[in-house]
N, C-alpha and C positions, 0 to 999 in steps of 0.2 A: 504494500500500500504506500503510495507516494505521500510525502509531506509537503504542504504548500505554505509559503510565507505570505500572510495576509497583508493588506494595506496598513494594518496596525502594527506590523512587525512580528506578530505572533505566529509561530509555526503550528499548523493544524493538519490532521488527517485530511487528505484531499477532498473527501466527501463533505467534511465539515466546513470547507471554504467555498462551497459551490453556491450557496445562497445565504443572505443574512439570517433567515430563519434557522437554517442548519448550523450556522456559526454559533448562534446563541445557544442552541440545544447542545451542540458538541462541547462547547466550552464550560457549560454549567450543569449539564444533566447526564449526558451519555457516559456510562461507565462509573459514575460516582455511586457508591454503595447506598442502597435504599433498604430500610427496614420498616417503613411505614406501610401498613396493610392497605390503605386506600390507594396509594401510589402503585403498589405491587399488583393489586387487582385491576387497577386502571390499565396498566401496561399489558397484562394478559388480554384484556378485552380489546384494547386498541391494536395489538398485534393481530388478533383475529380479524378485525375490521380491515386491516391493511392487506390481507390476502388478495392478491391480484392487483393491488394498487401500490403507489409509492408511499413511503413513510412521510414525505413532505406533504402530501395530500391530507393525511391523517393529522399530522402535527398542526397544520393550519386550521383544521376543524376541531382540534382538541377542546377549546373553550366551549363550543357548542355541545360536544359529547359530554363534557362534565356537567353542563346544565341539564341535558336530557337524561343523564343517568345518575342523578342525585349525588353528584360529586364522587361517583363510584364507591359509595357506601354499599358494600356487598349485602349487608343485612336488609337494606331498603330495596335494592334491586332484586333480591331474592323474592320479594313480595309482589313484584310486577306481575300483572295478569294480561289476558288477551287485549283488554282495552288499552293498556300501556303499550303493547306491541304495535297496535294500530296507530296510536299517537306518535310513536317513534317513526313508523313508516311514513308519516306525514310531515316529518321534521326535515326541511330542506337543508338544515345546517349540518346534518350528519350523513353517514353513508346509509342509504335506505335499502337495506338488504335483509329480507325477512330471516333467512337462515342465520346470518351473523347476529342480528338482534336477539333472536330466540336463543342462540348459543350464549350470549352474554348473560341473559336472564338465568338460563340453566347453570352457567358457571358460577353465578352468584350463590345459588342454592348449594352447589357443591363446595363453594368456599366456606359457607356456614358450617358444613359438615367437617371441613378440613380444620377449621378453628376449634371445633369441639374436640377433635382428636389431638391436635398438635399445639393448641394454645393460641396460635396466630398464623396468619398466612406467611409472615416473615420466617417463623421458625421452620415451617415446611420448606419454603423456597431456599433458605440458606443451608438446609441439609444437603443440597445438591452442589454446593460450592466445591470446585476441584481443589485438591491439595496444592496444586502448582498454579493457582489462578494468577499470580503475579510474576512468577519466575520462569514459566515454560517458554520455550522459543516462540517468537512471534511468527504467526502465519495467518493468511487469510483463509477462513473456513466458514462453512455455513451450519455445521453441526459439530458435536463433540460427543464422546461417550456419555458424559453427564447429561447432555440435552436429550440424547436418545433414551436414556433410562428415565429421565424426568417425564418426557412425553409419554412413554409407555405407562408409567405409574398414574399420570393424570387421566389418561384415557381409561385405564382400569377403574378409576374412581368416577367416571362418567362425564369428564370435562370434554368440551368440543373445541375445534379449531386450535389444537395444541400439539401440532406435529413437531418433529425434532428440530426443524429449521426455526419455527416459531419459538420453541423453548430456548434455543440458543440465542436468538435475537433478544429474548427476555433476559437471559443471563448476562449478556453483554451490556445491555442498557441499564440494568439494575445493579451492576457492579460486582456480580459474582465472579467475573473474570475481568482482567484489564486488557482490552484489545485495542487500545490506542496504539498507533504505529510508533516505533522507535523514532525519536526526534520530535514527536508531537509534544507541545508544552503540557497538554492535559495528561499525558501518560504518567509523569511523576506526581502530578497533583492527585490523580486517582490512586496511585500507589500509596501516597501518604494518607489519603482518606481511608483506604482499606486497612492500613496498618493501625490507624487510630480508632477504627470502628469497634464498638462493643456489639458483638454478634448476638443475635437472639439465642435463647436456650433451644437447642435443637433436639427434637425427639424423632429418632429414625422412624420412617413409615413402614 
């Protein structure tokens, strides 16, 4: 992955320098570790909505998604019914795809079950952190052994739109791995955040 020097003099992963929206997301969010359940659930949902689309499309619609899905409070979304699905299908601010909307509602119910078992979504998600998340050799990849295993486990639990590629994109974005390119300014910033992170108590699934 190439590193590009921006007009501000900051070296970034090439994708992060392609648009102002991406630059802000790259510099302040992507790869920085997250242990907040709402943000974790949001990312799972939005990765599902991204299927077949660009992340930039979803990123620009994210405020509308947050409003439509009650701030991605999984307990609230789990209570959505058919009328809510129809409401969402009429919301031009989001991706109006019945299957993806119904998957998000389904996944909210599965998240309630997950929290009952593991204590939090974060505890479950971070149980899939690879041991070499910071130190493994950098390479561009779309899946990993951990994302394949996580995907398989989520599907077993009844989650939808959670294939291995989606699971890996989730792990990258939420900081379970540090996949900023060598030479990118954010790479060391993420590494520092990961070193300082107090990880949630992990209960193996």
